[in-house]
DODREN-994970 format. One record per residue (C-alpha): residue number from 1; x, y, z. Coordinates in Angstrom, 1 decimal, decimal comma. Layout:
# residues N
<site i="NUM" east="X" north="Y" up="Z"/>
...
This chain:
# residues 482
<site i="1" east="113,6" north="80,2" up="159,4"/>
<site i="2" east="111,7" north="82,0" up="156,8"/>
<site i="3" east="111,2" north="85,0" up="154,7"/>
<site i="4" east="109,5" north="88,3" up="155,7"/>
<site i="5" east="107,2" north="90,4" up="153,6"/>
<site i="6" east="105,3" north="93,5" up="154,8"/>
<site i="7" east="103,4" north="96,1" up="152,9"/>
<site i="8" east="101,5" north="99,3" up="153,7"/>
<site i="9" east="99,0" north="100,8" up="151,2"/>
<site i="10" east="99,4" north="104,6" up="151,6"/>
<site i="11" east="96,0" north="105,2" up="150,2"/>
<site i="12" east="94,3" north="103,1" up="152,8"/>
<site i="13" east="93,3" north="100,3" up="150,5"/>
<site i="14" east="93,7" north="96,6" up="151,3"/>
<site i="15" east="97,3" north="95,5" up="150,9"/>
<site i="16" east="96,6" north="91,7" up="151,1"/>
<site i="17" east="96,8" north="91,0" up="147,4"/>
<site i="18" east="100,1" north="92,9" up="147,2"/>
<site i="19" east="101,5" north="90,8" up="150,1"/>
<site i="20" east="100,4" north="87,6" up="148,4"/>
<site i="21" east="102,2" north="88,7" up="145,2"/>
<site i="22" east="105,4" north="89,2" up="147,3"/>
<site i="23" east="105,1" north="85,8" up="148,9"/>
<site i="24" east="105,0" north="84,2" up="145,4"/>
<site i="25" east="108,7" north="85,1" up="145,1"/>
<site i="26" east="109,5" north="82,2" up="147,5"/>
<site i="27" east="107,3" north="79,6" up="145,9"/>
<site i="28" east="110,2" north="77,3" up="144,8"/>
<site i="29" east="112,1" north="77,1" up="148,1"/>
<site i="30" east="110,6" north="74,1" up="149,9"/>
<site i="31" east="108,4" north="76,3" up="152,0"/>
<site i="32" east="106,2" north="74,4" up="154,4"/>
<site i="33" east="103,6" north="77,1" up="155,1"/>
<site i="34" east="102,7" north="80,6" up="154,0"/>
<site i="35" east="101,3" north="83,1" up="156,5"/>
<site i="36" east="99,4" north="86,4" up="156,0"/>
<site i="37" east="98,2" north="88,7" up="158,7"/>
<site i="38" east="96,8" north="92,1" up="159,6"/>
<site i="39" east="96,5" north="93,5" up="163,1"/>
<site i="40" east="93,1" north="91,7" up="163,4"/>
<site i="41" east="93,5" north="88,3" up="161,6"/>
<site i="42" east="96,1" north="85,7" up="160,8"/>
<site i="43" east="95,9" north="83,2" up="157,9"/>
<site i="44" east="98,2" north="80,2" up="157,4"/>
<site i="45" east="98,1" north="77,9" up="154,4"/>
<site i="46" east="100,3" north="75,3" up="152,7"/>
<site i="47" east="100,3" north="77,2" up="149,5"/>
<site i="48" east="100,1" north="80,9" up="148,7"/>
<site i="49" east="97,5" north="80,0" up="146,1"/>
<site i="50" east="95,1" north="79,0" up="148,9"/>
<site i="51" east="95,2" north="82,4" up="150,5"/>
<site i="52" east="91,8" north="84,3" up="150,8"/>
<site i="53" east="92,8" north="87,9" up="150,7"/>
<site i="54" east="89,3" north="89,0" up="151,8"/>
<site i="55" east="90,0" north="87,7" up="155,4"/>
<site i="56" east="93,0" north="90,0" up="155,7"/>
<site i="57" east="91,4" north="93,2" up="154,5"/>
<site i="58" east="93,8" north="95,8" up="155,9"/>
<site i="59" east="96,1" north="98,6" up="154,5"/>
<site i="60" east="99,0" north="97,1" up="156,7"/>
<site i="61" east="99,7" north="93,5" up="156,0"/>
<site i="62" east="102,5" north="91,0" up="156,9"/>
<site i="63" east="103,5" north="87,8" up="155,2"/>
<site i="64" east="105,8" north="84,9" up="156,1"/>
<site i="65" east="107,2" north="82,0" up="154,2"/>
<site i="66" east="108,1" north="79,3" up="156,7"/>
<site i="67" east="110,8" north="76,5" up="156,6"/>
<site i="68" east="111,6" north="74,7" up="159,8"/>
<site i="69" east="115,2" north="74,5" up="161,0"/>
<site i="70" east="114,8" north="73,7" up="164,7"/>
<site i="71" east="112,1" north="71,7" up="166,4"/>
<site i="72" east="110,8" north="74,8" up="168,3"/>
<site i="73" east="110,4" north="76,8" up="165,1"/>
<site i="74" east="106,7" north="77,5" up="164,4"/>
<site i="75" east="104,8" north="79,0" up="161,4"/>
<site i="76" east="104,2" north="82,8" up="161,4"/>
<site i="77" east="102,8" north="85,5" up="161,5"/>
<site i="78" east="102,0" north="85,6" up="165,2"/>
<site i="79" east="98,9" north="87,4" up="166,5"/>
<site i="80" east="99,4" north="89,8" up="169,4"/>
<site i="81" east="96,9" north="92,2" up="170,9"/>
<site i="82" east="95,9" north="94,6" up="168,2"/>
<site i="83" east="99,1" north="93,7" up="166,3"/>
<site i="84" east="100,6" north="91,0" up="164,2"/>
<site i="85" east="104,3" north="90,0" up="164,1"/>
<site i="86" east="106,8" north="88,3" up="161,8"/>
<site i="87" east="110,2" north="87,7" up="163,4"/>
<site i="88" east="113,0" north="86,0" up="161,4"/>
<site i="89" east="116,1" north="85,2" up="163,4"/>
<site i="90" east="117,8" north="83,8" up="166,5"/>
<site i="91" east="118,3" north="85,3" up="170,0"/>
<site i="92" east="121,3" north="83,3" up="171,3"/>
<site i="93" east="120,5" north="84,0" up="174,9"/>
<site i="94" east="117,0" north="82,6" up="174,6"/>
<site i="95" east="117,7" north="79,5" up="176,6"/>
<site i="96" east="116,2" north="77,2" up="173,9"/>
<site i="97" east="112,9" north="79,1" up="173,7"/>
<site i="98" east="111,7" north="80,0" up="170,2"/>
<site i="99" east="113,1" north="83,4" up="169,5"/>
<site i="100" east="109,9" north="84,7" up="167,8"/>
<site i="101" east="107,8" north="83,6" up="170,8"/>
<site i="102" east="110,3" north="85,3" up="173,1"/>
<site i="103" east="110,1" north="88,6" up="171,2"/>
<site i="104" east="106,3" north="88,3" up="171,1"/>
<site i="105" east="106,1" north="87,9" up="174,9"/>
<site i="106" east="108,2" north="91,0" up="175,3"/>
<site i="107" east="106,0" north="93,1" up="173,0"/>
<site i="108" east="102,8" north="91,7" up="174,5"/>
<site i="109" east="104,0" north="92,6" up="178,0"/>
<site i="110" east="105,7" north="95,9" up="177,5"/>
<site i="111" east="104,2" north="97,2" up="174,2"/>
<site i="112" east="105,8" north="98,3" up="171,0"/>
<site i="113" east="108,2" north="100,6" up="172,8"/>
<site i="114" east="110,1" north="97,5" up="174,0"/>
<site i="115" east="111,2" north="96,7" up="170,4"/>
<site i="116" east="113,9" north="99,3" up="170,4"/>
<site i="117" east="115,3" north="98,1" up="173,8"/>
<site i="118" east="115,2" north="94,6" up="172,4"/>
<site i="119" east="117,4" north="95,6" up="169,4"/>
<site i="120" east="119,7" north="97,4" up="171,8"/>
<site i="121" east="120,1" north="94,6" up="174,4"/>
<site i="122" east="119,7" north="91,3" up="172,5"/>
<site i="123" east="122,5" north="89,2" up="171,1"/>
<site i="124" east="121,4" north="87,6" up="167,9"/>
<site i="125" east="120,8" north="87,7" up="164,2"/>
<site i="126" east="117,2" north="88,9" up="163,5"/>
<site i="127" east="114,8" north="91,2" up="161,7"/>
<site i="128" east="111,1" north="91,8" up="162,5"/>
<site i="129" east="108,0" north="93,7" up="161,4"/>
<site i="130" east="104,9" north="94,5" up="163,4"/>
<site i="131" east="101,6" north="95,4" up="161,8"/>
<site i="132" east="99,1" north="97,8" up="163,5"/>
<site i="133" east="96,1" north="99,4" up="162,0"/>
<site i="134" east="97,4" north="101,6" up="159,1"/>
<site i="135" east="101,0" north="101,3" up="160,4"/>
<site i="136" east="104,1" north="99,1" up="160,2"/>
<site i="137" east="107,0" north="99,0" up="162,7"/>
<site i="138" east="110,3" north="97,2" up="161,8"/>
<site i="139" east="113,7" north="96,5" up="163,2"/>
<site i="140" east="117,0" north="94,8" up="162,6"/>
<site i="141" east="119,9" north="93,6" up="164,7"/>
<site i="142" east="123,0" north="95,8" up="164,9"/>
<site i="143" east="125,3" north="93,8" up="162,7"/>
<site i="144" east="122,7" north="92,9" up="160,0"/>
<site i="145" east="123,5" north="89,2" up="159,5"/>
<site i="146" east="120,0" north="88,5" up="158,2"/>
<site i="147" east="118,9" north="90,6" up="155,2"/>
<site i="148" east="116,0" north="93,0" up="155,3"/>
<site i="149" east="115,2" north="95,5" up="152,5"/>
<site i="150" east="112,8" north="98,3" up="152,0"/>
<site i="151" east="111,3" north="100,6" up="149,4"/>
<site i="152" east="108,4" north="102,9" up="148,6"/>
<site i="153" east="106,6" north="104,9" up="146,0"/>
<site i="154" east="103,5" north="107,1" up="146,1"/>
<site i="155" east="101,2" north="104,1" up="146,7"/>
<site i="156" east="103,1" north="101,6" up="148,8"/>
<site i="157" east="105,8" north="101,3" up="151,5"/>
<site i="158" east="107,1" north="97,7" up="151,9"/>
<site i="159" east="109,8" north="95,5" up="153,4"/>
<site i="160" east="111,1" north="92,0" up="152,5"/>
<site i="161" east="113,9" north="89,6" up="153,2"/>
<site i="162" east="114,8" north="89,7" up="149,5"/>
<site i="163" east="114,9" north="92,5" up="147,0"/>
<site i="164" east="113,0" north="90,5" up="144,4"/>
<site i="165" east="109,9" north="90,5" up="146,5"/>
<site i="166" east="109,9" north="94,3" up="146,4"/>
<site i="167" east="110,8" north="94,4" up="142,7"/>
<site i="168" east="107,8" north="92,2" up="142,0"/>
<site i="169" east="105,4" north="94,9" up="143,3"/>
<site i="170" east="107,1" north="97,6" up="141,2"/>
<site i="171" east="109,5" north="99,1" up="143,8"/>
<site i="172" east="112,7" north="99,7" up="141,8"/>
<site i="173" east="114,6" north="101,7" up="144,3"/>
<site i="174" east="115,4" north="99,1" up="147,0"/>
<site i="175" east="117,7" north="99,7" up="150,0"/>
<site i="176" east="119,1" north="97,6" up="152,8"/>
<site i="177" east="117,3" north="98,3" up="156,1"/>
<site i="178" east="120,0" north="99,9" up="158,3"/>
<site i="179" east="121,2" north="97,6" up="161,1"/>
<site i="180" east="120,6" north="98,7" up="164,6"/>
<site i="181" east="117,6" north="100,8" up="163,6"/>
<site i="182" east="113,9" north="100,7" up="164,1"/>
<site i="183" east="111,5" north="102,2" up="161,6"/>
<site i="184" east="108,0" north="103,6" up="161,9"/>
<site i="185" east="106,1" north="103,3" up="158,6"/>
<site i="186" east="102,9" north="105,1" up="157,8"/>
<site i="187" east="101,3" north="106,9" up="154,8"/>
<site i="188" east="104,2" north="109,4" up="154,8"/>
<site i="189" east="106,7" north="106,6" up="154,4"/>
<site i="190" east="109,7" north="105,5" up="156,5"/>
<site i="191" east="111,0" north="107,2" up="159,6"/>
<site i="192" east="114,2" north="105,5" up="161,0"/>
<site i="193" east="115,5" north="105,8" up="164,6"/>
<site i="194" east="119,0" north="104,5" up="165,5"/>
<site i="195" east="119,1" north="102,4" up="168,7"/>
<site i="196" east="122,4" north="100,6" up="168,5"/>
<site i="197" east="125,5" north="101,6" up="166,6"/>
<site i="198" east="129,2" north="100,8" up="166,2"/>
<site i="199" east="131,4" north="103,7" up="167,1"/>
<site i="200" east="135,0" north="104,7" up="166,5"/>
<site i="201" east="136,9" north="104,4" up="169,7"/>
<site i="202" east="140,4" north="105,3" up="170,8"/>
<site i="203" east="142,7" north="102,2" up="170,7"/>
<site i="204" east="143,1" north="100,7" up="174,2"/>
<site i="205" east="146,5" north="100,3" up="175,8"/>
<site i="206" east="147,2" north="96,6" up="176,0"/>
<site i="207" east="149,5" north="93,9" up="174,6"/>
<site i="208" east="148,8" north="91,7" up="171,6"/>
<site i="209" east="148,9" north="88,6" up="173,8"/>
<site i="210" east="146,4" north="90,1" up="176,3"/>
<site i="211" east="144,1" north="91,1" up="173,5"/>
<site i="212" east="144,4" north="87,6" up="172,0"/>
<site i="213" east="143,4" north="86,0" up="175,3"/>
<site i="214" east="140,3" north="88,3" up="175,5"/>
<site i="215" east="139,4" north="87,6" up="171,9"/>
<site i="216" east="139,7" north="83,9" up="172,4"/>
<site i="217" east="137,2" north="84,0" up="175,3"/>
<site i="218" east="134,8" north="86,0" up="173,2"/>
<site i="219" east="135,1" north="83,7" up="170,2"/>
<site i="220" east="134,6" north="80,6" up="172,5"/>
<site i="221" east="131,4" north="82,1" up="173,8"/>
<site i="222" east="130,2" north="83,2" up="170,4"/>
<site i="223" east="130,7" north="79,7" up="168,9"/>
<site i="224" east="129,0" north="78,1" up="171,9"/>
<site i="225" east="126,0" north="80,4" up="171,6"/>
<site i="226" east="125,6" north="79,5" up="167,9"/>
<site i="227" east="125,7" north="75,7" up="168,3"/>
<site i="228" east="123,8" north="75,5" up="171,6"/>
<site i="229" east="121,0" north="73,0" up="171,3"/>
<site i="230" east="122,2" north="71,5" up="168,0"/>
<site i="231" east="123,0" north="67,9" up="167,5"/>
<site i="232" east="125,1" north="68,5" up="164,3"/>
<site i="233" east="126,5" north="71,4" up="162,5"/>
<site i="234" east="128,5" north="72,1" up="159,4"/>
<site i="235" east="131,5" north="74,4" up="159,1"/>
<site i="236" east="132,4" north="75,9" up="155,8"/>
<site i="237" east="136,1" north="75,0" up="155,8"/>
<site i="238" east="138,9" north="76,3" up="153,7"/>
<site i="239" east="141,7" north="75,2" up="156,0"/>
<site i="240" east="142,7" north="78,8" up="156,5"/>
<site i="241" east="142,9" north="80,8" up="159,7"/>
<site i="242" east="139,3" north="81,8" up="160,2"/>
<site i="243" east="137,6" north="78,5" up="159,4"/>
<site i="244" east="140,2" north="76,6" up="161,3"/>
<site i="245" east="139,6" north="78,6" up="164,5"/>
<site i="246" east="135,9" north="78,1" up="164,2"/>
<site i="247" east="136,3" north="74,4" up="163,6"/>
<site i="248" east="138,7" north="73,9" up="166,5"/>
<site i="249" east="136,4" north="75,8" up="168,9"/>
<site i="250" east="133,4" north="73,9" up="167,7"/>
<site i="251" east="135,1" north="70,5" up="168,1"/>
<site i="252" east="135,4" north="71,1" up="171,9"/>
<site i="253" east="131,6" north="71,4" up="172,2"/>
<site i="254" east="129,0" north="68,6" up="172,5"/>
<site i="255" east="127,9" north="68,7" up="168,8"/>
<site i="256" east="128,7" north="66,6" up="165,7"/>
<site i="257" east="130,9" north="68,7" up="163,5"/>
<site i="258" east="131,1" north="68,3" up="159,7"/>
<site i="259" east="133,7" north="70,2" up="157,8"/>
<site i="260" east="132,7" north="71,2" up="154,2"/>
<site i="261" east="135,3" north="72,0" up="151,6"/>
<site i="262" east="134,5" north="72,9" up="148,0"/>
<site i="263" east="136,6" north="74,0" up="145,1"/>
<site i="264" east="137,3" north="73,5" up="141,4"/>
<site i="265" east="139,3" north="70,5" up="140,4"/>
<site i="266" east="143,0" north="70,4" up="140,9"/>
<site i="267" east="143,2" north="73,4" up="143,3"/>
<site i="268" east="146,2" north="73,4" up="145,7"/>
<site i="269" east="144,0" north="74,5" up="148,7"/>
<site i="270" east="142,1" north="71,3" up="148,6"/>
<site i="271" east="145,1" north="69,3" up="149,8"/>
<site i="272" east="145,8" north="72,0" up="152,3"/>
<site i="273" east="142,3" north="71,8" up="153,7"/>
<site i="274" east="142,5" north="68,0" up="154,0"/>
<site i="275" east="145,8" north="68,3" up="155,8"/>
<site i="276" east="144,3" north="70,9" up="158,2"/>
<site i="277" east="141,2" north="68,7" up="158,9"/>
<site i="278" east="143,5" north="65,7" up="159,6"/>
<site i="279" east="145,5" north="67,8" up="162,1"/>
<site i="280" east="142,2" north="68,9" up="163,8"/>
<site i="281" east="140,9" north="65,3" up="163,7"/>
<site i="282" east="137,5" north="66,3" up="162,4"/>
<site i="283" east="135,8" north="64,5" up="159,5"/>
<site i="284" east="135,8" north="66,5" up="156,3"/>
<site i="285" east="133,5" north="66,3" up="153,2"/>
<site i="286" east="135,3" north="67,7" up="150,2"/>
<site i="287" east="133,8" north="68,1" up="146,7"/>
<site i="288" east="135,5" north="69,3" up="143,6"/>
<site i="289" east="133,6" north="70,9" up="140,7"/>
<site i="290" east="133,9" north="71,4" up="136,9"/>
<site i="291" east="133,3" north="74,3" up="134,5"/>
<site i="292" east="129,9" north="72,8" up="133,7"/>
<site i="293" east="129,0" north="73,0" up="137,4"/>
<site i="294" east="129,9" north="76,7" up="137,5"/>
<site i="295" east="127,8" north="77,2" up="134,3"/>
<site i="296" east="124,9" north="75,3" up="135,8"/>
<site i="297" east="124,8" north="77,1" up="139,1"/>
<site i="298" east="125,5" north="80,6" up="137,8"/>
<site i="299" east="121,7" north="81,2" up="137,5"/>
<site i="300" east="120,5" north="80,2" up="140,9"/>
<site i="301" east="123,4" north="82,1" up="142,6"/>
<site i="302" east="122,6" north="85,3" up="140,6"/>
<site i="303" east="119,0" north="84,8" up="141,6"/>
<site i="304" east="120,0" north="84,5" up="145,3"/>
<site i="305" east="122,5" north="87,4" up="145,4"/>
<site i="306" east="120,2" north="89,7" up="143,4"/>
<site i="307" east="123,0" north="91,8" up="141,8"/>
<site i="308" east="125,1" north="91,4" up="138,6"/>
<site i="309" east="128,5" north="91,7" up="140,4"/>
<site i="310" east="131,3" north="89,4" up="139,2"/>
<site i="311" east="133,1" north="89,4" up="142,5"/>
<site i="312" east="129,9" north="88,7" up="144,5"/>
<site i="313" east="129,1" north="85,9" up="142,0"/>
<site i="314" east="132,6" north="84,3" up="142,2"/>
<site i="315" east="132,4" north="84,3" up="146,0"/>
<site i="316" east="128,7" north="83,2" up="146,0"/>
<site i="317" east="129,2" north="80,1" up="143,9"/>
<site i="318" east="131,5" north="78,3" up="146,5"/>
<site i="319" east="129,1" north="79,3" up="149,3"/>
<site i="320" east="126,2" north="77,8" up="147,3"/>
<site i="321" east="128,1" north="74,6" up="146,9"/>
<site i="322" east="129,1" north="74,5" up="150,6"/>
<site i="323" east="125,4" north="75,0" up="151,7"/>
<site i="324" east="124,3" north="72,4" up="149,3"/>
<site i="325" east="126,7" north="69,8" up="150,7"/>
<site i="326" east="125,7" north="70,8" up="154,3"/>
<site i="327" east="122,0" north="70,2" up="153,4"/>
<site i="328" east="122,9" north="66,8" up="151,9"/>
<site i="329" east="124,4" north="65,8" up="155,2"/>
<site i="330" east="121,3" north="66,9" up="157,1"/>
<site i="331" east="123,2" north="69,8" up="158,6"/>
<site i="332" east="120,6" north="72,6" up="158,6"/>
<site i="333" east="123,0" north="75,0" up="160,3"/>
<site i="334" east="126,4" north="76,0" up="158,9"/>
<site i="335" east="129,0" north="78,1" up="160,6"/>
<site i="336" east="131,4" north="80,3" up="158,6"/>
<site i="337" east="134,1" north="82,9" up="159,1"/>
<site i="338" east="132,6" north="85,9" up="157,5"/>
<site i="339" east="133,5" north="89,1" up="159,3"/>
<site i="340" east="137,0" north="88,2" up="160,4"/>
<site i="341" east="138,7" north="90,0" up="157,4"/>
<site i="342" east="136,9" north="93,3" up="158,1"/>
<site i="343" east="137,2" north="93,1" up="161,8"/>
<site i="344" east="140,9" north="92,1" up="162,0"/>
<site i="345" east="142,5" north="93,6" up="158,9"/>
<site i="346" east="142,5" north="90,6" up="156,5"/>
<site i="347" east="142,4" north="92,3" up="153,1"/>
<site i="348" east="145,6" north="93,1" up="151,2"/>
<site i="349" east="144,2" north="96,5" up="150,3"/>
<site i="350" east="144,5" north="97,6" up="153,9"/>
<site i="351" east="148,3" north="97,1" up="153,7"/>
<site i="352" east="148,4" north="99,0" up="150,4"/>
<site i="353" east="146,5" north="101,9" up="151,9"/>
<site i="354" east="148,8" north="101,9" up="155,0"/>
<site i="355" east="151,9" north="102,0" up="152,8"/>
<site i="356" east="150,6" north="104,7" up="150,4"/>
<site i="357" east="148,3" north="106,9" up="152,5"/>
<site i="358" east="149,2" north="106,2" up="156,1"/>
<site i="359" east="147,6" north="104,9" up="159,3"/>
<site i="360" east="144,5" north="107,2" up="159,5"/>
<site i="361" east="143,4" north="106,3" up="156,0"/>
<site i="362" east="143,4" north="102,6" up="156,6"/>
<site i="363" east="141,7" north="103,0" up="160,0"/>
<site i="364" east="138,9" north="104,9" up="158,2"/>
<site i="365" east="138,6" north="102,2" up="155,6"/>
<site i="366" east="138,5" north="99,4" up="158,2"/>
<site i="367" east="135,8" north="101,2" up="160,2"/>
<site i="368" east="133,7" north="101,8" up="157,0"/>
<site i="369" east="134,1" north="98,1" up="156,1"/>
<site i="370" east="133,1" north="96,8" up="159,5"/>
<site i="371" east="130,0" north="99,1" up="159,5"/>
<site i="372" east="129,1" north="98,0" up="156,0"/>
<site i="373" east="129,9" north="94,3" up="156,2"/>
<site i="374" east="126,2" north="93,4" up="156,2"/>
<site i="375" east="125,8" north="94,8" up="152,7"/>
<site i="376" east="129,1" north="93,7" up="151,2"/>
<site i="377" east="129,2" north="90,1" up="152,5"/>
<site i="378" east="126,6" north="88,9" up="155,1"/>
<site i="379" east="123,4" north="89,5" up="153,2"/>
<site i="380" east="124,8" north="87,7" up="150,1"/>
<site i="381" east="125,8" north="84,5" up="152,0"/>
<site i="382" east="122,7" north="84,3" up="154,1"/>
<site i="383" east="120,4" north="84,5" up="151,0"/>
<site i="384" east="122,5" north="81,8" up="149,3"/>
<site i="385" east="122,3" north="79,4" up="152,2"/>
<site i="386" east="118,6" north="80,1" up="152,6"/>
<site i="387" east="118,2" north="78,8" up="149,1"/>
<site i="388" east="119,2" north="75,4" up="150,4"/>
<site i="389" east="117,2" north="75,8" up="153,7"/>
<site i="390" east="120,5" north="76,0" up="155,6"/>
<site i="391" east="120,8" north="78,6" up="158,3"/>
<site i="392" east="124,1" north="80,5" up="158,2"/>
<site i="393" east="125,6" north="81,5" up="161,6"/>
<site i="394" east="128,6" north="83,7" up="161,9"/>
<site i="395" east="130,6" north="83,6" up="165,1"/>
<site i="396" east="132,9" north="86,5" up="164,2"/>
<site i="397" east="129,9" north="88,7" up="163,2"/>
<site i="398" east="128,9" north="89,6" up="166,7"/>
<site i="399" east="128,5" north="93,2" up="168,0"/>
<site i="400" east="130,7" north="92,7" up="171,0"/>
<site i="401" east="133,5" north="91,3" up="168,8"/>
<site i="402" east="133,1" north="94,1" up="166,3"/>
<site i="403" east="133,3" north="96,7" up="169,1"/>
<site i="404" east="136,4" north="94,9" up="170,5"/>
<site i="405" east="138,1" north="94,9" up="167,1"/>
<site i="406" east="137,5" north="98,6" up="166,7"/>
<site i="407" east="139,3" north="99,3" up="169,9"/>
<site i="408" east="142,4" north="97,4" up="168,9"/>
<site i="409" east="145,6" north="99,2" up="167,8"/>
<site i="410" east="146,1" north="98,9" up="164,1"/>
<site i="411" east="149,4" north="97,1" up="164,6"/>
<site i="412" east="147,6" north="94,2" up="166,2"/>
<site i="413" east="146,0" north="93,7" up="162,8"/>
<site i="414" east="148,5" north="94,7" up="160,1"/>
<site i="415" east="151,9" north="96,2" up="159,8"/>
<site i="416" east="153,2" north="98,6" up="157,1"/>
<site i="417" east="155,1" north="95,9" up="155,3"/>
<site i="418" east="154,7" north="94,2" up="152,0"/>
<site i="419" east="155,2" north="90,8" up="153,7"/>
<site i="420" east="152,9" north="91,2" up="156,7"/>
<site i="421" east="150,5" north="88,2" up="157,2"/>
<site i="422" east="147,6" north="90,5" up="158,4"/>
<site i="423" east="145,1" north="89,5" up="161,1"/>
<site i="424" east="148,0" north="89,3" up="163,6"/>
<site i="425" east="146,0" north="89,2" up="166,8"/>
<site i="426" east="143,8" north="86,4" up="165,3"/>
<site i="427" east="146,9" north="84,4" up="164,4"/>
<site i="428" east="147,9" north="84,7" up="168,1"/>
<site i="429" east="144,5" north="83,2" up="169,0"/>
<site i="430" east="145,1" north="80,4" up="166,6"/>
<site i="431" east="148,5" north="79,7" up="168,1"/>
<site i="432" east="147,0" north="79,9" up="171,7"/>
<site i="433" east="144,4" north="77,2" up="170,9"/>
<site i="434" east="147,0" north="74,9" up="169,5"/>
<site i="435" east="146,4" north="75,1" up="165,7"/>
<site i="436" east="149,3" north="73,8" up="163,6"/>
<site i="437" east="151,9" north="76,3" up="162,5"/>
<site i="438" east="151,1" north="75,9" up="158,8"/>
<site i="439" east="147,6" north="77,1" up="159,6"/>
<site i="440" east="148,7" north="79,9" up="161,9"/>
<site i="441" east="151,0" north="81,3" up="159,2"/>
<site i="442" east="148,9" north="80,6" up="156,1"/>
<site i="443" east="148,7" north="83,8" up="154,0"/>
<site i="444" east="145,2" north="85,1" up="153,4"/>
<site i="445" east="143,9" north="84,5" up="149,8"/>
<site i="446" east="140,4" north="85,4" up="148,5"/>
<site i="447" east="137,9" north="82,6" up="148,1"/>
<site i="448" east="137,1" north="83,4" up="144,5"/>
<site i="449" east="140,8" north="82,7" up="143,6"/>
<site i="450" east="141,6" north="79,8" up="145,9"/>
<site i="451" east="138,5" north="77,9" up="144,7"/>
<site i="452" east="139,3" north="78,6" up="141,0"/>
<site i="453" east="135,8" north="79,9" up="140,4"/>
<site i="454" east="137,0" north="83,4" up="139,3"/>
<site i="455" east="139,1" north="81,9" up="136,5"/>
<site i="456" east="136,2" north="79,8" up="135,2"/>
<site i="457" east="133,9" north="82,8" up="135,1"/>
<site i="458" east="136,5" north="84,7" up="133,0"/>
<site i="459" east="136,8" north="81,7" up="130,7"/>
<site i="460" east="133,0" north="81,5" up="130,3"/>
<site i="461" east="132,8" north="85,2" up="129,6"/>
<site i="462" east="135,6" north="84,9" up="126,9"/>
<site i="463" east="133,8" north="82,0" up="125,2"/>
<site i="464" east="130,8" north="84,3" up="124,9"/>
<site i="465" east="132,9" north="87,1" up="123,5"/>
<site i="466" east="132,4" north="89,4" up="126,5"/>
<site i="467" east="134,3" north="90,9" up="129,4"/>
<site i="468" east="133,4" north="89,2" up="132,6"/>
<site i="469" east="131,5" north="92,2" up="133,9"/>
<site i="470" east="129,3" north="92,3" up="130,8"/>
<site i="471" east="128,9" north="88,5" up="130,8"/>
<site i="472" east="127,5" north="88,6" up="134,3"/>
<site i="473" east="125,4" north="91,6" up="133,6"/>
<site i="474" east="123,8" north="89,9" up="130,6"/>
<site i="475" east="123,2" north="86,6" up="132,5"/>
<site i="476" east="121,5" north="88,6" up="135,3"/>
<site i="477" east="119,3" north="90,5" up="132,8"/>
<site i="478" east="118,1" north="87,2" up="131,2"/>
<site i="479" east="117,0" north="85,9" up="134,6"/>
<site i="480" east="114,5" north="88,8" up="135,2"/>
<site i="481" east="113,2" north="88,6" up="131,6"/>
<site i="482" east="111,9" north="85,1" up="132,1"/>
């Protein structure tokens, strides 16, 4: 696992010093090695301070900050024929081979043109950049589980795994690299090409029970792919529907499963999670936190999520705690249920739209949310887990599952009723795999409320004499003034 940086100097000057400045962004992350490369040379060092920019004198330069997660992981960049590569991610059909090496072999054999086909055909979470003389070439998987951002001005065009690496070199207008695309980057800037996309489809004729059976098989495969080769894995566990399905399916595989539950003190859902873990017969680590803990961790979470959004912060803090606890238990991979709410109609606002504006409106909203889940949820949580050197893997956030969900009739997800439980087909899956009734029928509640973090942020804001939005905005601004 690691962080990508890549920069092209549009004036043809050496971009090595700029790439080194971007790598400095990751200096406090437990990075094992830093790498720098042009199409001709690769340089790897223990510290970014030991980099000799004169050995990478090129207008197109890649960088990589490396942290090992699996034994087969190796420092990057990789040198190819007249190209260099950084590849951050996993290909779940790789058969245990290092994913970066697998991609490098494909490019070495078939050339750069194979990259688009790789994005189209491969099942995984990944982003990559290739450097050629005076050019960059980049891509990202179709769901966008791993973050990649880009920006440019008159002098530079650059990409990075985190926004702050681009901010550091003066690029203020930073955007998410669109999933399922490849990009050619030269002195004229970015040119994107779509290679894999989610499409609106006509709902298929089936029954909810048949759909649930198919979905169960897909989820079983997705979980299996994401724990293959691991000795132990953590599961972020609320005791609710999504995390209980993941926990139950993981328990059936040859891997040591650790449930992680975090919340503020005296929250009702803690006892609920303990009860669910007992029913599943899986060991659970639960940790409760105080207002001081929220105040302490507010800064690193804002640094990780890179935006002053109170909702993102309230969700991010429990994710931060869960990843921290996973790392303490030497679980460097954590599974979580992100994506299920967008794919299967988990949010209350979907029902409200259905009741007030009708079926077409909510179908439009669900499609928009599925297509944009990378920006609204996945990037945030991946960056937070990366802070603790924990790799986040998301069994629901798979292209085939997203496509399947888009083809389901709306009534398999929600009903136009104030009392509907939502995610109806997923509840049928839970029932089919034998989850207890109190889990199958548990109403969906947002993490920021069930953990109690949202209430604490509001209290901290009030103590500072500010609305919560302004409190978070001021806290964020202070970070970047340091």
